[in-house]
FIDOPA-548604 format. One line per 10 residues: number of its first residue (from 1); their letters; for each residue y, x negated, z of C-alpha. Coordinates in steps of 0.25 Angstrom, whole numbers. Layout:
! FIDOPA-548604
NUM	a	Y/X/Z | ...
END
This chain:
! FIDOPA-548604
1	xxxxxxxxxx	174/-1283/-100 | 160/-1284/-93 | 157/-1274/-82 | 159/-1279/-68 | 146/-1284/-60 | 143/-1276/-48 | 139/-1285/-36 | 134/-1277/-24 | 121/-1275/-15 | 110/-1266/-14
11	xxxxxxxxxx	106/-1266/0 | 102/-1255/11 | 107/-1264/22 | 118/-1259/30 | 132/-1265/27 | 135/-1277/36 | 146/-1273/46 | 159/-1281/44 | 174/-1281/48 | 185/-1276/38
21	xxxxxxxxxx	188/-1291/35 | 174/-1293/31 | 173/-1280/23 | 186/-1285/15 | 180/-1298/13 | 167/-1292/8 | 175/-1283/-2 | 182/-1295/-7 | 170/-1303/-9 | 163/-1291/-16
31	xxxxxxxxxx	175/-1290/-25 | 175/-1305/-29 | 160/-1305/-32 | 160/-1292/-40 | 173/-1294/-48 | 165/-1302/-59 | 163/-1296/-73 | 153/-1307/-78 | 140/-1311/-72 | 144/-1326/-72
41	xxxxxxxxxx	155/-1323/-63 | 146/-1317/-52 | 143/-1331/-47 | 157/-1336/-47 | 162/-1324/-39 | 150/-1326/-29 | 154/-1340/-27 | 169/-1335/-24 | 163/-1325/-14 | 155/-1336/-7
51	xxxxxxxxxx	167/-1345/-6 | 176/-1333/0 | 165/-1330/11 | 162/-1344/13 | 177/-1347/16 | 178/-1335/26 | 166/-1338/34 | 169/-1353/34 | 183/-1350/39 | 178/-1342/51
61	xxxxxxxxxx	168/-1352/55 | 178/-1364/54 | 188/-1356/62 | 177/-1353/73 | 173/-1368/74 | 187/-1373/74 | 190/-1364/86 | 177/-1369/93 | 180/-1384/90 | 194/-1381/96
71	xxxxxxxxxx	188/-1378/109 | 180/-1391/109 | 192/-1400/106 | 206/-1400/100 | 206/-1394/86 | 216/-1396/75 | 230/-1396/81 | 238/-1393/69 | 237/-1382/58 | 236/-1393/47
81	xxxxxxxxxx	223/-1398/54 | 217/-1384/55 | 221/-1381/40 | 215/-1394/36 | 202/-1392/43 | 201/-1378/37 | 204/-1382/23 | 194/-1394/24 | 183/-1385/30 | 184/-1375/18
91	xxxxxxxxxx	185/-1387/8 | 172/-1392/13 | 166/-1377/11 | 172/-1377/-3 | 165/-1390/-6 | 152/-1384/0 | 153/-1372/-9 | 155/-1380/-21 | 143/-1388/-18 | 135/-1375/-16
101	xxxxxxxxxx	140/-1370/-29 | 135/-1382/-37 | 121/-1381/-30 | 118/-1367/-27 | 109/-1360/-37 | 98/-1349/-36 | 88/-1357/-44 | 81/-1369/-37 | 84/-1380/-47 | 76/-1392/-44
111	xxxxxxxxxx	83/-1406/-42 | 80/-1419/-47 | 75/-1429/-37 | 81/-1443/-35 | 70/-1451/-42 | 72/-1442/-54 | 87/-1443/-54 | 85/-1459/-53 | 75/-1459/-64 | 83/-1451/-73
121	xxxxxxxxxx	96/-1459/-71 | 88/-1472/-73 | 82/-1466/-86 | 96/-1462/-91 | 102/-1476/-88 | 91/-1483/-95 | 93/-1474/-107 | 107/-1476/-108 | 106/-1491/-106 | 93/-1494/-114
131	xxxxxxxxxx	91/-1482/-123 | 79/-1478/-131 | 74/-1466/-123 | 71/-1454/-131 | 69/-1445/-119 | 82/-1439/-113 | 86/-1444/-99 | 87/-1431/-93 | 80/-1418/-96 | 86/-1405/-94
141	xxxxxxxxxx	78/-1402/-82 | 81/-1415/-75 | 96/-1413/-78 | 95/-1400/-71 | 88/-1406/-59 | 98/-1417/-59 | 110/-1408/-59 | 103/-1401/-47 | 102/-1414/-40 | 116/-1418/-43
151	xxxxxxxxxx	121/-1404/-37 | 113/-1407/-24 | 119/-1421/-23 | 133/-1415/-25 | 130/-1404/-15 | 126/-1415/-5 | 139/-1423/-8 | 148/-1410/-6 | 141/-1406/6 | 144/-1420/12
161	xxxxxxxxxx	159/-1419/9 | 160/-1404/13 | 153/-1408/27 | 163/-1420/28 | 175/-1410/26 | 170/-1398/34 | 166/-1406/47 | 179/-1414/47 | 186/-1400/45 | 179/-1394/57
171	xxxxxxxxxx	177/-1406/66 | 191/-1413/63 | 200/-1411/75 | 213/-1417/81 | 205/-1427/89 | 199/-1433/77 | 212/-1438/71 | 208/-1451/64 | 202/-1451/50 | 190/-1460/54
181	xxxxxxxxxx	184/-1450/64 | 186/-1439/54 | 178/-1447/44 | 167/-1448/55 | 167/-1433/57 | 167/-1431/42 | 155/-1440/40 | 147/-1432/50 | 151/-1420/42 | 146/-1427/29
191	xxxxxxxxxx	133/-1429/36 | 132/-1414/39 | 136/-1411/24 | 125/-1420/19 | 115/-1414/29 | 118/-1400/25 | 118/-1403/10 | 104/-1410/11 | 99/-1398/18 | 105/-1389/8
201	xxxxxxxxxx	99/-1396/-4 | 85/-1400/2 | 83/-1385/7 | 87/-1380/-7 | 97/-1371/-1 | 106/-1371/-13 | 96/-1361/-20 | 102/-1347/-19 | 91/-1338/-13 | 92/-1323/-16
211	xxxxxxxxxx	88/-1314/-5 | 77/-1304/-7 | 86/-1292/-1 | 100/-1291/-6 | 109/-1288/6 | 125/-1287/7 | 132/-1300/9 | 136/-1298/23 | 122/-1294/28 | 116/-1305/20
221	xxxxxxxxxx	125/-1315/26 | 123/-1310/40 | 108/-1311/40 | 108/-1326/35 | 118/-1330/45 | 109/-1334/56 | 100/-1342/47 | 113/-1349/42 | 118/-1352/56 | 104/-1358/60
231	xxxxxxxxxx	104/-1367/48 | 118/-1371/50 | 115/-1375/65 | 103/-1383/60 | 110/-1391/49 | 122/-1394/59 | 113/-1400/69 | 106/-1409/58 | 120/-1413/53 | 125/-1416/67
241	xxxxxxxxxx	113/-1425/70 | 114/-1432/56 | 129/-1434/59 | 127/-1440/73 | 118/-1450/67 | 129/-1453/57 | 138/-1457/69 | 130/-1469/72 | 133/-1475/58 | 148/-1472/58
251	xxxxxxxxxx	158/-1483/60 | 165/-1483/73 | 178/-1479/67 | 172/-1466/61 | 167/-1462/75 | 175/-1454/84 | 174/-1461/98 | 176/-1453/110 | 170/-1451/124 | 157/-1444/127
261	xxxxxxxxxx	162/-1431/130 | 172/-1430/119 | 161/-1435/109 | 152/-1424/113 | 163/-1414/111 | 165/-1421/97 | 151/-1419/93 | 151/-1405/97 | 163/-1402/89 | 156/-1410/77
271	xxxxxxxxxx	144/-1401/78 | 152/-1389/79 | 159/-1393/66 | 146/-1396/59 | 140/-1383/64 | 152/-1376/58 | 151/-1382/45 | 136/-1380/44 | 138/-1365/47 | 148/-1364/36
281	xxxxxxxxxx	140/-1371/26 | 127/-1362/30 | 135/-1349/29 | 141/-1354/16 | 126/-1356/11 | 122/-1343/16 | 134/-1336/10 | 131/-1343/-3 | 117/-1337/-3 | 122/-1323/0
291	xxxxxxxxxx	133/-1322/-10 | 126/-1328/-22 | 112/-1321/-20 | 118/-1307/-19 | 114/-1297/-30 | 124/-1296/-42 | 123/-1283/-50 | 124/-1286/-64 | 128/-1272/-69 | 140/-1264/-72
301	xxxxxxxxxx	145/-1254/-62 | 137/-1241/-62 | 144/-1230/-70 | 152/-1240/-79 | 151/-1239/-94 | 142/-1252/-94 | 133/-1246/-84 | 131/-1234/-93 | 128/-1242/-105 | 120/-1255/-101
311	xxxxxxxxxx	120/-1259/-87 | 110/-1270/-89 | 118/-1278/-99 | 125/-1286/-88 | 112/-1290/-81 | 104/-1293/-93 | 115/-1302/-99 | 116/-1309/-86 | 101/-1312/-86 | 101/-1316/-101
321	xxxxxxxxxx	113/-1324/-101 | 115/-1331/-87 | 111/-1345/-85 | 97/-1347/-81 | 94/-1348/-66 | 109/-1345/-63 | 114/-1337/-51 | 119/-1326/-61 | 105/-1325/-67 | 98/-1324/-53
331	xxxxxxxxxx	108/-1313/-49 | 105/-1305/-62 | 90/-1306/-60 | 92/-1302/-45 | 100/-1290/-50 | 89/-1286/-61 | 78/-1287/-50 | 85/-1278/-41 | 88/-1268/-51 | 74/-1267/-56
341	xxxxxxxxxx	68/-1266/-42 | 77/-1257/-34 | 83/-1243/-36 | 97/-1248/-32 | 102/-1247/-47 | 92/-1238/-55 | 103/-1236/-66 | 102/-1251/-69 | 87/-1251/-70 | 87/-1239/-79
351	xxxxxxxxxx	96/-1246/-88 | 85/-1256/-91 | 76/-1245/-98 | 86/-1241/-108 | 81/-1235/-121 | 81/-1247/-131 | 73/-1256/-121 | 82/-1268/-124 | 88/-1268/-109 | 74/-1267/-103
361	xxxxxxxxxx	69/-1278/-112 | 80/-1287/-109 | 78/-1285/-94 | 63/-1288/-95 | 66/-1301/-103 | 75/-1307/-94 | 65/-1304/-82 | 53/-1310/-90 | 60/-1323/-94 | 60/-1329/-80
371	xxxxxxxxxx	45/-1324/-78 | 41/-1330/-91 | 48/-1343/-88 | 41/-1344/-74 | 27/-1341/-80 | 29/-1352/-91 | 35/-1362/-82 | 23/-1360/-73 | 13/-1360/-85 | 19/-1374/-89
381	xxxxxxxxxx	18/-1379/-75 | 4/-1374/-73 | -1/-1381/-86 | 0/-1395/-80 | -8/-1392/-67 | -22/-1395/-70 | -34/-1401/-62 | -44/-1410/-67 | -57/-1404/-60 | -63/-1418/-59
391	xxxxxxxxxx	-51/-1423/-52 | -51/-1419/-37 | -39/-1427/-33 | -30/-1419/-43 | -32/-1407/-34 | -25/-1415/-22 | -15/-1424/-29 | -3/-1420/-38 | 0/-1429/-50 | 14/-1430/-55
401	xxxxxxxxxx	12/-1421/-66 | 7/-1410/-56 | 20/-1412/-48 | 28/-1411/-60 | 21/-1398/-64 | 22/-1393/-50 | 37/-1395/-51 | 37/-1387/-64 | 30/-1375/-57 | 41/-1376/-46
411	xxxxxxxxxx	52/-1375/-57 | 45/-1363/-63 | 45/-1356/-50 | 60/-1360/-47 | 64/-1347/-54 | 56/-1339/-44 | 68/-1330/-40 | 71/-1325/-54 | 57/-1324/-58 | 54/-1315/-46
421	xxxxxxxxxx	66/-1306/-49 | 61/-1305/-63 | 47/-1302/-60 | 52/-1291/-50 | 61/-1285/-60 | 50/-1285/-71 | 41/-1278/-62 | 51/-1268/-57 | 57/-1265/-70 | 43/-1263/-77
431	xxxxxxxxxx	38/-1254/-66 | 51/-1246/-67 | 49/-1244/-82 | 37/-1235/-79 | 46/-1224/-73 | 60/-1228/-78 | 58/-1232/-92 | 61/-1219/-100 | 60/-1226/-114 | 48/-1234/-112
441	xxxxxxxxxx	56/-1247/-115 | 47/-1256/-106 | 34/-1253/-113 | 40/-1252/-127 | 47/-1265/-126 | 35/-1272/-121 | 41/-1276/-108 | 30/-1271/-99 | 20/-1280/-106 | 29/-1292/-105
451	xxxxxxxxxx	32/-1290/-91 | 18/-1288/-87 | 13/-1300/-95 | 24/-1309/-90 | 22/-1306/-75 | 7/-1308/-76 | 8/-1321/-83 | 19/-1326/-73 | 10/-1321/-62 | -2/-1329/-67
461	xxxxxxxxxx	7/-1342/-68 | 12/-1340/-54 | -2/-1338/-49 | -7/-1350/-56 | 4/-1358/-50 | -1/-1355/-36 | -16/-1358/-40 | -20/-1343/-43 | -28/-1343/-56 | -33/-1332/-65
471	xxxxxxxxxx	-41/-1331/-78 | -46/-1320/-87 | -59/-1314/-83 | -68/-1303/-87 | -64/-1289/-84 | -75/-1286/-74 | -71/-1299/-66 | -56/-1294/-64 | -52/-1294/-50 | -44/-1302/-40
481	xxxxxxxxxx	-56/-1309/-35 | -60/-1314/-49 | -46/-1318/-54 | -39/-1324/-42 | -44/-1338/-43 | -50/-1340/-57 | -46/-1350/-67 | -34/-1350/-76 | -37/-1351/-90 | -25/-1359/-96
491	xxxxxxxxxx	-32/-1365/-108 | -36/-1378/-100 | -51/-1379/-97 | -50/-1389/-85 | -36/-1386/-80 | -31/-1376/-70 | -18/-1375/-62 | -19/-1385/-50 | -10/-1378/-41 | -20/-1373/-30
501	xxxxxxxxxx	-19/-1385/-22 | -4/-1384/-20 | 2/-1380/-7 | 3/-1365/-6 | 16/-1366/3 | 23/-1374/-8 | 36/-1368/-14 | 29/-1367/-27 | 18/-1358/-22 | 28/-1350/-14
511	xxxxxxxxxx	36/-1346/-26 | 23/-1344/-34 | 17/-1335/-24 | 30/-1327/-23 | 32/-1326/-38 | 17/-1321/-39 | 20/-1310/-29 | 32/-1306/-37 | 25/-1305/-50 | 13/-1298/-44
521	xxxxxxxxxx	23/-1287/-38 | 30/-1285/-51 | 16/-1284/-58 | 12/-1273/-48 | 25/-1266/-50 | 22/-1265/-64 | 7/-1261/-62 | 10/-1251/-52 | 20/-1244/-61 | 11/-1244/-73
531	xxxxxxxxxx	-2/-1243/-66 | -7/-1230/-73 | -3/-1235/-87 | -10/-1249/-85 | -22/-1242/-80 | -23/-1233/-92 | -20/-1245/-101 | -31/-1253/-94 | -41/-1242/-97 | -37/-1241/-111
541	xxxxxxxxxx	-38/-1256/-112 | -23/-1258/-117 | -18/-1264/-104 | -16/-1277/-109 | -10/-1272/-122 | 1/-1264/-115 | 4/-1273/-103 | 1/-1288/-107 | 9/-1294/-118 | 3/-1300/-131
551	xxxxxxxxxx	2/-1315/-132 | -1/-1326/-123 | 6/-1325/-109 | 15/-1336/-103 | 4/-1339/-93 | -11/-1336/-93 | -18/-1327/-104 | -17/-1313/-108 | -31/-1310/-102 | -26/-1315/-89
561	xxxxxxxxxx	-14/-1306/-89 | -22/-1294/-92 | -32/-1297/-81 | -20/-1299/-71 | -14/-1286/-76 | -28/-1279/-73 | -27/-1285/-59 | -13/-1280/-56 | -18/-1266/-61 | -29/-1266/-51
571	xxxx	-20/-1271/-40 | -29/-1284/-39 | -18/-1294/-43 | -16/-1303/-30
END
């Protein structure tokens, strides 16, 4: 039977004070989330823990709002009505959780636009009716984007139904006994659900964002409470205004007619109900982010037989066999990055440098793969960006081809989170090998050359993406002033990347600059650890032989990589 995975935190923060009941519930949650024996079950158990905490928090909020609404008017008079309201409210939360399960992902997958969906549907219809088309109706990339659009549409629909049920459950009382008035209240709840769903999809809040600092669950939930409450208040006001506009379009039989004073009380009750639902939904989103972005330790318990033989096997198998861009893969890369960078678990990092070198080589390979894919994706996208120097208007106007190529650059940088973890792990592990590699496996297996070459090649591609260009120069011209804005030698005489006119504040440039900073930091880690060896190699003219891989790099040329390495060695790479 596979060893049990450990799920725990590494943090110096003080434990969040809690009551005995909270301590008991926390132990129950940790037991549920740590009782998995397979990496694939980690996500399932985290969803189970999320549902448990969501039910507890929502029950407390629903009870508090029911007591408040009872003071503003007669609440449900029978136990059956109270039970029905409670069950309907939690059924709406269950529907919302199902929609979040279908939509949430750590990878920012692009969605297909409505014109693209309409064109693809028309093309498929013509192919089925007329025939004769050799090209397939849907490509694999378009099918993936269409599924994301379908998931967004289903999420909006479920949010509308959940809003209908939840508002009826909270605002329905003994004074509204006829079904038509309940339908009117439910339609206003439907508007709230649609407003919330549109905001959730448009703001891309379905992306699971991993925090920079891993904290305990209670502490992480506490520090995000204020922001969630502010957002809930803002969304409740927007939904209430939209629902007030809906009142004017409702037929008379769906309106709850009453006197002015009673109408004001009803509107106050309705807003409190919408605010209650909005707070529950925002806390559910906040809890979802906290639970799913916690660190998972893919290792057997320390002291067990598996830990003594090969403690890295679970982590490496997860990285090699998990689905690309899945939550399990993200958690595995996060665990690897923390192990290589910090001293929390030195026994796990020491296991990478075992005598045969196979474990170290597998670890480096799983980290190099995303960096190589990023560099190749950027290289393919940069090939199409060209400027005809005689055409001045091309610097101001973007052609449809440039727009398509720009989207390819965005898609390449969508893996920024995994690539940053891999770059940090490569830099830290290579630097650690200088003092912790007793058998010299990092140098003997050629991993050091592969790491340096890949990091430099990816850095050149990222810098070209933001308009920074380099070219090979003579040795006496080396220096940051001479290399910074030279021309890229890509094999095309009159073609250079046309990205300098892009807005620097765009999302593409923000990710590219952040990725460039991570790559530079990783390179400086390696250079700082091996500075004496590299300087000796440079004096002996064997620096490129020992630190740059043979063959053509993914982006740029071998001469540019050597020149860039000299800049890092002189601490002039900026």
